[in-house]
N, C-alpha and C positions, 0 to 999 in steps of 0.2 A: 518140387517142394512147394507147399502153399505159401502164399504171401501172408505175413503176420504183422500186424501193426504193433510197434513198441508202445508200452503203456505210457512212457514219458520220454522226453527228449530234451537235451540241453543245447544251446546255440554254439556248438563247436564247429569251427571251420578250419580251413588250411592255415589261415592267419593266426588262429589260436595255437596251432602247433608251433608256428614260428615264435610266438611269445613264450611258449613253454620251453623251447630249446634255449632261448635267451635266459630264461630262469634257471635252466640246468647249468649254463655256463657261469652265471653270476647269481647264485641263490641268495646271498646276503642283500644284494641290491634289489632283487625282485621282491623279497620279503619286506624290506623297508618301504619300497614304493607302494606295495599293496597296503601295508599298515597305514600309511599316510592317506591313501585314497579312501579306505574304509572309515578312518577316523573322521574325515571330512564329510563323507556321504551319510554316515549314520550318527554323527554327533557324539563320537566316543572320545573319552579321555585317554584310555589305553586300549591297545589291540594286541592280543596274544594269538599268534598263529599256531595251529595244531594239525595233527595228522588226519583228523576227522571231526565232524560236529559232535559226535558222542564224547570224544575226549574233552572238547570245549565245555560241554555241559558237566562232565565229571569234575573238571577243575572248579567250576562255579559252585557246584554242590558241596565240594570239600571246603572251599573258602568261605561258604556261607555259615558254617557252624560257629556258634557263639555261646561260650560257656556251657551250660548244661543243655542248651537247645541244639540238638543235632538232627532231628527229623525234618524231612522236607515234604511238601505237599505236591503230589504229581497227579495229572489227569489219569483216570482209571481206564481210559482207552486211548491208544495212540501207537506210534512206532515203538516196537519192542526195545529200541535203543535207549528209550527213557529208562527202562529197567536196568539195562546194561550200565548206564552212567551212574545210577544210584548204587548198584552193586560195586562198581569200581571205586566210588567215593567212600564206600563203607558206611553209608548213612541209612538209618531207618526211614520208612516211608509211611505217610498218611495219604491215602488216595481220596480224590473227590470225583464225583460223577460228571458225565458230559451230557449236555442237552442235545438230543438228536436234531432238534429244529434249527440249531445254530452251529453245532460242533464246538461251541464254547463251553465254559464252565456252567454246571448246574449250581447256581449261586448259593442256595441253602446248604448244599453238600460241601461247597468250598468253605463256607463259613464254619461248618462243623469241623472240617479238617484243620482249619487254622486255630479254632478254639482248643483243639487237642494239644497245641503247643508245637509250633514249627519254626525253624530258622529261616526257611525260604519257601516261597510259592513259585511253582513253575507253571507258566501258561504257554500254550502252543498255538501257533497259527497253522491249521492243517490245510494242506493242498492249496495254499495261496489264498485262504480266506482269513481276513483279519478278525480277531476276537476282541472283546472289550477289555483291553489291557489297562485302561485307566481305572475302571471299576475294580479290577483285580488288584491294582496297586493300592487303592484306597483300603480295601479289606486287608491286604498284607500289612500295610503300615499300622493299621489299627490293632493288628495282632502282634506287632513287634517283629515282623518278618521282612526280609528283602524280597524283591521281585526279580525272578529270572525269566526272561522272555526268550522262548525257543522259536527262532525265526528260520529254522533249518529249511522249511518248505515255503518261506515267504515269497521268493521268486519275483520280487518287484511289486508285491501288494503294498498298499499304502492306507494310512488312517489319518484323517484330518490333514492331508497333504504331506505327511511324512512317511517314509518307508518303514514298514514293520522291521523290527531290529533296531529301532531308534528309541525305544520306550523303557526298557527294563533297567534296573540297577546294573544287572548284567544282561547281555543279549548274546545269543548263540547263533552262529551262521554255519551252514554246511556247504561244502563245495563238491559233494559226491556226484556220481555220474548221472543220477536222475534228477538233479536239481537245476533250476533255471539259471543259477549263478554257479558255474562249475569250474573245477580245475582238474577233473578226473579223480579227485580225492582232496582231502584237506578240510579244514574248518577254521573258525576264529572265535575267540571270546572277546567281546567288547565290554568295557566297563565305563561307567560314568557316575558322577556324584561321589559320596563318601566311600563307596565300596572300591573305588579306583585306588584307594590307599591300602587296601588289604593285600597281603601277600598271596600270590597264586603259585602253586607248585608247578610252574610251567616247565616243560622239557627244554633243554638248552638249545637244541637245534633240530632241523629236519633231516630226513634221510637224503641220500643223493637224488632220489626221485626218478630213476629210470622207469620204475614200475608205473608211476603216474604218467610219464610221457608215452609209454606204450599203450596205456589204457586210453588216453586221449586220441591217439592214432586209431585205435580200434573203434572208438566211438564215431569217428568220421564215417567209417564204412558200415559199421554194424547197425546204425540207426535206421538205415533204409529197410523198408518192410520186406523186400525180397531177401535181403541178407539176414535180417532178424528171424525170418521164418526158418532158415537153416539152423541158426543158433538155438532157437526155441525148441527144435527137435532133439537137441542133445541133452539128455536128462542130467548129466553130471555137471552142467553149468548152473543148474538150479535157477534159471530165469523165472521170475514170477513168484518165487517162494518167499515166505516171510519167516525166517528162522530167528530164534533168540540167540544172540552171540554173547558168550561170556566175556568179561572185561579182558583187555589186552594192555600191555605196558604203554603209557602215553608216549607220543613222539611229537616232534615239531612239524611245521608245514614244509613240505618239499619245495624246492625252488621252481620246478616246472609247474606245479600246481599254482603257486603264487603268480607266475607269469601268465598262465592261462586265465586265471580269475581276473587279472587286470584287463585282459581282452574281452572276456564275456561280460564284464561289468558295463562296457560301453554299449552293449546291445540288450541290456536288461529290460529297459522300458519298452523297446520295440517288440521284443519277444513276448513280453507280458501283454501288450496291447493285442497282438495277433491271437494269443490264446484266449484272451477275454472275449473277443468278438465271436469266436467259434463257440466257446462255452456258453455264452449268453443265448445264442440261437438254440443250442441243444437244451439248455435249462428251461427256456420258454416252452419248448415242446413237452418236456417232462412234466412241468407244472400244469400244463393244460390237460394232461392225461390223468395225473394224480396230484392233487394239492398237497404240498409239503414234501414232495419226493426229492426236492433239491433244497439243501439248507439255506436259510435266509442269509442275506448279505447285511452286515452291520451298517447302520446308518453312518454316513461320513467316511465310509471306506471304499476302496477300489480293489476288488479281488484280482489276483493274477492267475488264478486257476491253473496251477501246476498240473492238476487233473480235475475233472469235474466229478464231485461226489453225488451219488444218487442213492437214496434209501428205498429199497424195494419193499413192496407190500409183504406183510407177514405170510410166510409159506411159499413165496415165489423164489426162484433161483435164476441166476444169470443165464443158464442154458449152455449147450455145448458149443455154440458159435461165438460165445463172448470172447474167449481168449484170442481167437483169430482177429477180432476187431480191436484188440487192445484193451478190452474191458476186463478189469481185474477185481477180485474181492479186496476189501479193505483189510485192516488188521484183524485176524480171525479170532482173537481172544481178548477179553478184558485183561488188564494186567493182574488183577486179583486172581485170575484163573491160569496164570502163566507158571508152569512148573519150574522150579529152580529159583523163583523170585518171590513167591507168595509168602515165604517165611519171614521176609524182610518187612512185610506190610503190617503195621500196628493195628489198623482197623479192618482187617481182612474179614471179620464177621459181618461187616456192614453189607447192605445190598447196593448194587450199582446197576439199576435197570437200564439206564440210558446207554452205558458202556456195553452192556451185554446185548442190547438191541442192535447197536451199531456193528458189533462183532458178527451178528447173524445176518444183517440185512444190507449193509452198505457196500456198494461197489463204486469203482471209479472209471470214468470214460476218458480216452485220450483227447488232448486239446492242442497238440503241437503241430508244427509246420508240415509234417508228412501226412497229415489227415487231409486228403484232397476232397473234391466235391463228391466223387463217388463214394468215398469212405464216410463222409458226413451223411449221405443219404442212407447208407447201410446202418449207421448208428441211430438215425431217426427211425428206421424200420425196426431195429432192435427195441428201441424205447416203446414203440407202438405195440409190438408183440408182447413185451414183458410187462409193461405198465397198463396197456390199454384194456386188459381184461378186468381191471378194477377201476370203477368210476364212482 
């Protein structure tokens, strides 16, 4: 069976399993300890644990509704769970375009979305790259909207010396298996400022969490490329696929997930630094081949590069060897083109060229600890083969 590189990896170790077991035994204590740690780390007034980051975003979107304002502004390209959260909250959506050069908002497009009347603006830090959340906050407040910061992929990225996830009126964290801060599942909604007084329809408690514990144990083994190669050959597992999931009933944070996050939080900075070092070497090679192939880093920020995004030249494809190297396509559709969701979009007749360009051309490269020197050389060779034909 061929060796296959996982697209992403989270710092799960045997000690993480020990923390998860402790969380299973004392879920209330683990949840309270994690809430206190997250509050101190991200400067939050309140912390609500959830079964996933999508549920956390859903709760924020529902709580953001104010009077006759119910619509929310979402990026037109990103994780399909953005659409799932909006559907679960039952809110109409106004999309704004994404700038392929930064993966942040296309500012005129965002201004138009806000001018249409929205209760909240959602900004996303994709793949551990910080976006200009302060500029988004200024626009949101001028339009009478609150700012929801989706830091599900933050993974230790920072802006002006503060971790992303520290800036929104509400901030969303995800502890899923592919995140740098993981519990094998789970999420959290952080609130600060006046919105901390708003009621959130939070679930009363988490599940027993045996599923999370088993998933964490599987992650310890399955993250190794030799094992992942076996799993990737099993089509029913759906590894590498990007489906749209319909909403599910919200639930609380399982105890094992809370325990595991407490452990992985202690290694967040170290894991981010290792990813950053590798990603910067690969990014330098990509930029030398094709200017603009790697999105710009926002001034004053430190990316954590959960994965390294690369925008391919028009008409080029990743090629058959990409999946074996852990190179995966990004989100393959703009949200305006997502069946089952588009009817919720109020401005669906607008054009979103940046989002559609990213859906066609963006791929991500692995940056995690299992990428050895030989793997790095293979990724460099792939960059030269894929980008080097266009100068």
